[in-house]
C-alpha positions as CSV (number, residue, x, y, z in Angstrom):
1,M,0.0,0.0,0.0
2,R,2.9,2.4,0.8
3,K,4.4,2.0,-2.7
4,K,1.0,2.8,-4.3
5,E,0.6,6.0,-2.2
6,S,4.1,7.2,-3.1
7,N,3.4,6.4,-6.7
8,E,0.3,8.6,-6.6
9,V,2.3,11.5,-5.0
10,A,5.0,11.1,-7.7
11,N,2.3,11.2,-10.4
12,A,0.8,14.4,-8.9
13,L,4.2,16.1,-8.7
14,V,4.9,15.2,-12.3
15,L,1.5,16.6,-13.3
16,I,2.3,19.9,-11.5
17,V,5.7,20.2,-13.2
18,Q,4.1,19.4,-16.6
19,I,1.5,22.1,-16.1
20,G,4.1,24.7,-15.2
21,V,6.3,23.9,-18.1
22,T,3.4,23.6,-20.5
23,M,2.2,27.1,-19.4
24,L,5.6,28.9,-19.3
25,V,7.3,27.7,-22.5
26,P,4.7,29.1,-24.9
27,I,4.6,32.4,-23.0
28,L,8.4,32.8,-22.9
29,L,8.8,31.8,-26.6
30,C,6.1,34.1,-27.8
31,A,7.2,37.0,-25.6
32,I,10.9,36.6,-26.6
33,G,9.9,36.4,-30.3
34,G,7.7,39.5,-29.9
35,A,10.6,41.4,-28.3
36,W,12.9,40.4,-31.1
37,L,10.4,41.6,-33.7
38,D,9.9,44.8,-31.7
39,H,13.7,45.4,-31.8
40,K,13.9,44.6,-35.5
41,L,10.9,46.7,-36.5
42,G,11.2,49.5,-34.0
43,T,7.8,48.9,-32.4
44,R,6.6,48.3,-28.8
45,W,3.4,46.4,-29.1
46,I,4.4,43.1,-30.7
47,S,6.0,41.7,-27.5
48,V,2.8,42.4,-25.6
49,L,0.8,40.6,-28.3
50,G,3.3,37.8,-28.2
51,F,2.9,37.5,-24.4
52,I,-0.9,37.4,-24.8
53,L,-0.8,34.8,-27.6
54,G,1.7,32.7,-25.6
55,A,-0.6,32.8,-22.6
56,I,-3.6,31.7,-24.7
57,A,-1.5,28.9,-26.1
58,G,-0.3,27.9,-22.7
59,F,-3.8,27.8,-21.2
60,Q,-5.0,25.7,-24.2
61,N,-2.1,23.2,-23.6
62,V,-2.8,23.0,-19.9
63,Y,-6.5,22.4,-20.6
64,R,-5.6,19.5,-22.9
65,L,-3.1,18.1,-20.4
66,V,-5.6,18.1,-17.5
67,K,-8.4,16.8,-19.7
68,K,-6.2,13.9,-20.7
69,Y,-5.2,13.3,-17.1
70,L,-8.8,13.3,-15.9
71,K,-9.9,11.0,-18.8
72,D,-7.2,8.4,-17.7
73,T,-8.2,8.6,-14.0
74,K,-10.8,6.0,-13.0
75,S,-13.8,6.9,-11.0
76,P,-14.5,5.1,-7.6
77,G,-17.5,3.3,-9.2
78,Q,-15.4,2.0,-12.0
79,L,-12.7,0.8,-9.6
80,Q,-15.4,-1.0,-7.6
81,R,-16.8,-2.7,-10.7
82,E,-13.4,-3.9,-11.8
83,K,-12.7,-5.2,-8.3
84,E,-16.0,-7.2,-8.3
85,E,-15.2,-8.6,-11.7
86,Q,-11.7,-9.6,-10.6
87,E,-13.2,-11.4,-7.5
88,Q,-15.9,-13.2,-9.5
89,L,-13.8,-14.5,-12.3
90,P,-12.1,-17.4,-10.4
91,L,-15.4,-18.5,-8.9
92,Q,-17.1,-18.5,-12.4
93,N,-14.4,-20.8,-13.7
94,I,-15.0,-23.5,-11.0
95,G,-17.4,-26.1,-12.2
96,D,-18.5,-27.7,-8.9
97,S,-21.8,-27.6,-7.2
98,F,-20.7,-25.7,-4.0
99,K,-22.3,-22.4,-3.1
100,K,-20.1,-19.5,-4.2
101,I,-20.0,-16.5,-1.9
102,I,-18.3,-13.1,-2.1
103,I,-18.4,-10.9,1.0
104,V,-18.3,-7.2,0.3
105,K,-18.0,-4.2,2.6
106,D,-21.0,-2.3,1.3
107,G,-24.0,-2.9,-0.9
108,P,-27.1,-5.1,-0.8
109,T,-27.0,-8.9,-0.5
110,H,-28.0,-10.5,-3.8
111,Y,-27.2,-13.2,-6.3
112,N,-25.4,-12.0,-9.5
113,E,-26.1,-13.3,-13.0
114,S,-23.6,-16.1,-12.5
115,G,-25.4,-17.4,-9.4
116,I,-22.7,-16.1,-7.0
117,L,-24.0,-14.8,-3.7
118,I,-22.8,-11.3,-3.0
119,L,-23.1,-10.9,0.7
120,N,-22.9,-7.7,2.7
121,L,-20.3,-7.9,5.6
122,F,-22.9,-6.6,8.0
123,D,-25.4,-9.3,7.0
124,F,-22.7,-12.0,7.1
125,L,-21.6,-11.1,10.6
126,L,-25.0,-10.3,12.2
127,K,-27.7,-12.3,10.5
128,E,-27.8,-15.9,11.6
129,N,-29.3,-17.3,8.4
130,S,-27.5,-15.0,5.9
131,L,-26.0,-17.9,4.0
132,E,-29.4,-19.5,3.4
133,C,-30.6,-16.8,1.0
């Protein structure tokens, strides 16, 4: 568990650095390019325009980066479904006639489509006939 937490912290730090670089590089490049054009053409407004265009490009890049990050992140409901599927798969592959039971922390007690009893921890511990559903 400790390794997973440190991995999440490292991923968050990488995202923060990426956001900073993604925002600063276009601003600096456009501002420097605008200042160079101002120097060559003898104007004063192109560097400001370059800064504004760089900021717009930077915000657009950050938006795309965060959107991609959020798309790749799984919701708690999706993680719960994947965990349930992972727990059910070995039981579905067993061809015997014994009752198959999965005990879960939350949720209602029910049979799934494969005939496996999904049993709430509360019901399992406190209801005397919970396995006779």
